[in-house]
C-alpha positions in Angstrom: 1.5 34.8 28.1 -2.1 34.0 27.0 -3.5 30.6 26.5 -3.9 31.3 22.8 -0.2 32.1 22.5 0.7 29.0 24.4 -1.5 26.8 22.2 -0.1 28.4 19.1 3.5 27.5 20.2 2.4 24.0 21.0 0.9 23.6 17.6 4.3 24.2 16.0 5.5 21.0 17.8 2.4 18.9 16.8 -0.3 19.6 19.4 -3.8 19.3 17.9 -5.9 20.2 21.0 -7.8 23.4 21.6 -7.3 23.8 25.3 -4.6 23.7 27.9 -4.7 21.8 31.3 -7.2 23.4 33.7 -5.5 22.0 36.8 -2.6 24.4 37.0 -0.2 22.0 35.1 1.5 22.9 31.8 1.7 21.0 28.6 4.9 19.9 26.9 6.1 17.2 24.4 8.5 14.4 25.1 11.5 14.8 22.7 13.9 12.3 24.3 14.1 9.7 27.0 17.3 8.8 28.9 18.0 6.7 32.0 18.3 9.8 34.0 14.9 11.2 32.9 13.1 12.8 30.0 13.8 15.9 27.8 10.7 17.9 27.1 9.8 20.9 24.9 6.9 23.3 25.4 7.2 25.0 22.0 9.6 27.6 23.4 12.0 26.0 25.8 13.8 22.6 26.1 13.9 21.3 29.7 14.4 18.1 31.7 11.8 16.3 33.8 11.3 13.2 35.9 8.4 10.8 35.8 5.9 11.0 38.7 6.1 8.0 41.1 3.1 6.2 39.7 5.0 5.6 36.4 7.7 3.8 38.3 5.4 1.2 40.0 6.3 -2.4 39.3 3.8 -4.2 37.2 2.6 -1.1 35.3 1.9 -1.6 31.7 5.0 -0.1 29.9 2.6 1.5 27.4 1.3 3.7 30.2 4.7 5.4 30.6 5.7 8.5 28.6 7.3 7.8 25.3 9.0 10.0 22.6 6.2 12.0 20.8 3.8 12.1 23.8 2.3 15.3 25.1 2.4 15.3 28.8 1.1 17.5 31.7 4.0 18.6 34.0 4.3 20.4 37.3 5.6 24.0 37.4 8.0 23.4 40.3 11.6 22.3 40.2 12.4 19.5 39.5 9.7 19.2 36.9 7.6 16.1 37.2 5.5 14.4 34.4 2.1 13.8 36.0 -0.2 12.7 33.1 0.2 11.5 29.5 -2.3 13.1 27.2 -4.4 10.7 25.0 -2.4 9.6 22.0 -3.9 10.2 18.6 -1.6 7.7 16.8 1.1 5.3 18.1 3.6 3.1 16.3 4.5 -0.2 18.1 5.9 -3.6 17.7 6.2 -6.8 19.8 9.4 -6.7 21.8 12.1 -9.2 21.2 12.1 -12.4 23.2 9.7 -15.2 24.1 7.7 -13.1 26.6 4.9 -11.2 24.9 5.2 -7.4 25.4 4.3 -4.5 23.2 7.0 -1.9 22.7 5.8 1.6 21.8 8.2 3.4 19.4 6.6 6.8 18.9 3.3 8.6 19.3 1.3 11.5 17.9 2.9 11.0 14.5 1.4 11.8 11.1 3.8 9.9 8.9 6.1 6.9 9.2 9.1 7.2 6.9 10.5 3.8 6.1 14.0 4.2 4.8 15.7 1.4 2.9 19.0 1.7 1.0 19.1 0.8 -2.6 22.3 -1.1 -1.9 22.5 -4.4 -0.1 19.9 -3.2 2.4 17.2 -3.3 -0.2 14.6 -6.0 0.9 11.0 -5.8 -0.3 9.8 -8.4 2.2 11.2 -6.3 5.1 9.5 -3.3 3.7 6.2 -5.2 3.7 6.8 -6.1 7.3 7.3 -2.5 8.2 4.1 -1.5 6.4 2.2 -4.3 8.2 3.3 -2.9 11.6 2.3 0.6 10.5 -1.3 -0.3 9.4 -2.9 0.0 12.8 -0.8 3.0 14.0 -3.1 5.7 12.5 -0.1 7.2 10.6 0.5 7.2 6.9 3.4 5.1 5.7 5.9 6.5 3.3 8.6 4.4 1.7 12.0 6.1 1.1 14.6 4.3 -1.1 17.9 6.0 -0.1 21.3 5.9 -1.6 20.0 6.5 -5.1 23.5 7.6 -6.2 24.9 4.0 -5.5 22.8 2.2 -8.1 22.6 2.6 -11.8 19.8 0.1 -12.2 17.6 1.7 -9.4 14.7 2.2 -11.8 14.1 -1.6 -12.1 14.2 -2.0 -8.3 11.8 0.9 -7.8 9.4 -0.4 -10.5 9.4 -3.9 -9.0 8.6 -2.5 -5.5 5.9 -0.3 -6.9 4.2 -3.3 -8.4 4.3 -5.1 -5.1 2.9 -2.3 -2.8 -0.5 -0.6 -2.7 -0.9 2.4 -5.0 -1.8 4.4 -1.9 1.7 3.9 -0.5 4.0 6.8 -1.6 7.5 5.6 -2.7 10.4 8.2 -3.1 13.9 7.4 -4.3 16.5 9.9 -3.0 20.1 10.6 -2.3 20.4 10.8 1.5 23.0 13.6 1.3 21.3 15.7 -1.4 19.7 18.9 0.0 17.0 18.4 -2.7 15.7 15.6 -0.5 14.4 18.1 1.9 12.2 19.6 -0.9 11.1 16.0 -1.9 9.9 15.3 1.6 8.5 18.7 2.4 4.9 17.5 2.1 5.4 15.2 5.1 7.2 17.7 7.2 5.0 20.8 7.3 4.7 23.0 10.2 2.9 21.2 13.0 3.3 17.8 11.3 5.3 14.9 12.9 7.0 12.0 11.2 9.1 9.1 12.6 12.0 7.8 10.6 12.6 4.0 10.8 14.9 1.5 9.0 17.8 -0.8 9.5 21.2 0.2 10.8 23.2 1.4 7.9 20.1 2.6 5.9 21.3 6.2 6.2 18.8 7.5 8.7 21.2 9.8 10.4 22.6 11.0 7.2 19.1 11.9 5.9 18.2 13.5 9.2 21.3 15.7 8.9 20.3 16.7 5.4 16.8 17.6 6.6 18.3 19.5 9.5 20.7 21.3 7.2 23.6 20.6 9.6 25.7 17.6 10.7 24.0 17.1 14.1 23.6 13.3 14.1 26.6 11.0 14.1 27.1 8.8 11.0 29.3 5.8 10.2 30.3 3.8 7.2 28.5 0.6 6.4 30.0 -2.9 6.0 30.7 -3.6 2.3 29.6 -7.2 2.2 26.0 -6.6 3.4 25.6 -2.8 3.6 24.8 -2.9 7.3 26.0 -0.4 9.8 26.5 -0.1 13.5 24.1 1.9 15.7 25.1 5.6 15.5 21.6 6.7 16.9 21.4 5.2 20.3 18.0 6.5 21.4 14.8 8.0 19.9 14.9 11.8 19.7 12.3 14.3 18.4 14.0 17.0 16.3 12.5 20.3 15.0 13.3 20.8 11.4 13.8 24.1 9.4 10.6 23.1 7.5 8.6 23.6 10.7 7.8 19.9 11.1 9.1 17.4 13.7 11.1 14.4 12.9 11.7 11.5 15.3 14.9 9.7 14.6 15.2 6.1 15.8 17.9 3.5 16.3 18.2 0.8 13.6 15.7 -2.0 14.1 17.0 -5.5 13.8 13.8 -7.3 14.8 10.3 -6.4 13.6 7.9 -8.7 15.4 4.2 -8.3 14.7 1.9 -7.5 17.6 -0.9 -10.0 16.7 -3.4 -7.2 16.0 -2.5 -6.5 12.4 -5.1 -6.8 9.7 -2.5 -7.3 6.9 -4.5 -5.1 4.6 -1.3 -4.8 2.6 -2.2 -8.2 1.2 -5.8 -7.5 0.4 -5.1 -8.6 -3.2 -4.1 -12.1 -1.9 -7.1 -12.3 0.3 -9.2 -11.5 -2.6 -7.7 -14.3 -4.7 -8.2 -16.7 -1.8 -11.8 -15.8 -1.7 -12.1 -17.4 -5.2 -11.0 -20.8 -3.8 -13.6 -23.6 -3.9 -13.3 -24.2 -0.2 -13.6 -21.5 2.4 -10.8 -23.0 4.5 -8.6 -24.0 1.5 -5.0 -24.7 2.6 -3.8 -23.4 -0.8 -1.8 -26.6 -1.5 -3.2 -29.5 -3.4 -6.9 -28.8 -2.7 -9.2 -28.9 -5.8 -10.3 -25.5 -7.1 -7.5 -23.5 -5.3 -7.5 -20.1 -6.8 -4.1 -19.2 -5.2 -2.3 -22.1 -6.9 -3.9 -21.0 -10.2 -2.7 -17.4 -9.6 0.8 -18.6 -8.8 0.9 -20.7 -12.0 -0.3 -18.0 -14.3 1.9 -15.2 -12.8 -1.0 -13.2 -11.2 0.6 -13.8 -7.8 4.4 -13.6 -7.4 5.9 -16.6 -5.3 8.1 -14.3 -3.1 5.0 -12.1 -2.2 3.0 -15.2 -1.4 5.7 -16.7 0.8 6.1 -13.4 2.7 2.3 -13.3 3.2 2.3 -16.8 4.6 5.2 -15.9 6.9 3.5 -12.8 8.2 0.1 -14.3 8.4 1.4 -17.3 10.5 3.4 -14.9 12.8 0.3 -12.7 13.3 -1.8 -15.8 14.2 0.8 -17.0 16.7 1.2 -13.5 18.2 -2.6 -13.1 18.3 -2.9 -16.4 20.2 -0.2 -15.4 22.7 -2.0 -12.0 23.2 -5.4 -13.8 23.7 -3.9 -16.1 26.3 -2.3 -13.1 28.1 -5.6 -11.2 28.1 -7.5 -14.2 29.2 -5.3 -14.6 32.3 -5.7 -10.9 33.1 -9.5 -11.3 32.9 -9.6 -14.3 35.1 -10.0 -16.9 32.4 -13.0 -15.3 30.6 -12.9 -15.7 26.8 -12.4 -12.7 24.6 -13.3 -11.9 21.0 -10.6 -12.5 18.6 -10.4 -10.4 15.4 -8.9 -13.2 13.3 -11.1 -16.3 13.6 -10.7 -19.6 11.8 -13.3 -20.7 9.3 -14.6 -24.2 9.2 -14.4 -26.2 5.9 -17.3 -25.7 3.7 -17.7 -25.4 0.0 -18.5 -21.9 -1.3 -21.9 -21.3 -2.6 
């Protein structure tokens, strides 16, 4: 097999490079991770592999270990060993649950993040905004999917309200998770060589939609609870699947906690930042200060109270996480200060 043929096969599973490893190793993509090891695909064959010893060292940054979506260089002998992780062109992450700061990588080398929310009791615009805030720095394009369209007769009002709340650049698609027409609706994001990761709460219908896109009932599904439309985890680990469309889809377990990392720009709320720039004082607390443009916007309906509250919640969480991250990096650098992207402004009246 020639290098050109090998590269062409790898392109079908998302590889964007123009050359293969020159050190005698071969290239493959991580499609699943289990306690017993990894599953890899080289564009032709699915096979198992073990991480090289340096990935198992105590104290290693978890982000340096292979994750689903990674392209890795592996040995040719048996058992196959993962030696190196190729540079990631995009990566979706969140802060891990718990008090200790740690970044959890969800998927890499993805072109789109499909955020699935049911139009039943799962529908929560504030949570969708949280997802989009996490996606901002991933390098991937967010796409909002509103599933279970068949369960709501008043879906048009929900969709319109969400459309008014999100940036125009964010695609929104309403669909029936079980309808084969959904595959055509999402075809633009799942073309040959493209990769997408599907995220959402348990019970949102990720596994059902994945089965629809696959054209077969491969993923386990379960009924949701009637009182809150939540489900139990039917997907237990992240897995990269090749679709009939030629694209790759990474299915993920439901996410109950979506903590910001502290490095988000919150560009999703650029309109609110623009309103705040009209305040009389640069460090306006947006309460009872004179000349507060935010309070004026809340009073005249330019800014919705719910969206303002969610912005404050995410902003404060981002600042808290950023301070925790800064302290961690400072310790790693022996106490030397570092530049923070989100500084505080002193009180001064605008000119």
